[in-house]
C-alpha positions, 0 to 999 in steps of 0.5 A, a space after each residue: 192313373 192320374 187323379 184330377 183335383 175333383 178326384 182328390 176332393 171326392 176322395 177326401 170327402 168320401 173316405 171319412 164318411 165311409 169310415 164313420 158309417 162303417 164304425 157306426 154300423 159295427 157298433 150297432 151289430 156289436 150291440 146285437 151280438 149277445 142275441 146270437 146265442 139265444 134267438 134268431 133275432 140276431 140274424 134278423 136285426 143284423 140283416 137290416 143293419 147290413 142292408 142299411 150299411 150297403 145303402 150308405 156304401 152305395 151313396 158314398 161311392 157314387 153307386 146306384 142300383 138297377 134291379 131287374 127281376 124279383 128280389 128273393 125274400 129270406 130265407 133264400 139261397 142265391 148264387 151270384 157271379 163275382 166281380 169285385 169286393 163292391 159286390 158285397 155292399 151292392 148285394 147287401 143294399 139290395 137284400 137282407 143276407 149273409 155271404 160265403 166269402 174267402 178267408 183272407 177278407 178277415 184280415 182287412 182292417 175294420 172291414 174284416 172285423 165288421 164281416 166277422 161280426 155280421 156272421 159272414 161265413 169264411 172259407 179257405 178254398 185252398 183247403 178241401 176239408 174246409 168245405 165240410 165245416 162251411 157246409 155245416 154252418 150253411 146248414 145251420 143258417 139255411 132257415 134263418 131270417 136272412 138269405 145266404 149268398 154264394 159266389 160259385 166262381 170262387 174268385 173275381 173276374 174281369 166281367 167279360 165272361 163267366 167262369 165255371 161255377 163250382 158245386 161244393 157250396 151247393 151241397 146243402 141246398 141240393 141235399 135238402 131240396 132247398 130252392 136256389 135263386 141266381 143273380 148276375 151282376 154287372 157294372 156301368 161307369 157313370 162318366 166314362 161309360 165303361 161296362 164290365 160286360 165288355 171288360 172296360 169298367 173300373 169296378 172289377 177287382 181281378 188282377 194283382 192291384 192291392 185292395 187299398 189302391 183299387 179302393 182309393 182309386 174307386 173313391 176318386 171316380 164319379 160313380 157307377 151303376 150296379 145292375 142286378 139281373 135276378 132269375 125268375 126261375 128257381 132250381 131244386 135238384 138232389 144232385 149238387 152237380 146237376 143243380 150247379 150245371 142248371 144254374 150255370 147254363 141259365 147264367 151263361 145264356 142270360 149273360 150273353 143276352 146282357 152283353 148283346 143288349 149292352 152294345 
């Protein structure tokens, strides 16, 4: 992609501020870290700090939230489709929560360290045995003063269709009859008008493009609208597979409706 002069100006203005506000939020999280071992105040405070960071990231990447449906209040368990690393700060900006994220995010400079401090739970999807470790951590976090967000697709996608939802990370809410909410994310470009629902937005990160290249390119663009469609229904089921099927069925129908409305 050819970067215009305005694009270079956006990049040079935004990147230093993003680094600064990320480091400031890491500092405040580090100050709270000793509380992790003595009370739930750590999860509560970090929930507010990550919510603040998400809002700043929206601001400095040109993003805007458009939320449809009731936002769940902690503690909650939320299943979301997954399009990009952008989903993380978008959902942080909307909710006080932590994530189940793929383990290779830990190696990202600055961001990876910040994620570890916030208590994001990392999973190695290439190791089936890692699911039991992660489920134990989910069980420990389930009733904390911040929600838990999972991406059942297991990977990012272009956005023109949903990938099948996987059930293992719904084992704990199923076994404890804990209510599960669902949200569908999609993006619209402010200038070009591209929509992730049509596979034409610049936000999804799903191919072999490196994170650095995609992120720097994103910072050259004017901005995007992050749309969240949150279910009014919540699901409970002792069977994780039936629970997953029910959520995926709702998601498929709602996603097709969103695509029709986006024309």
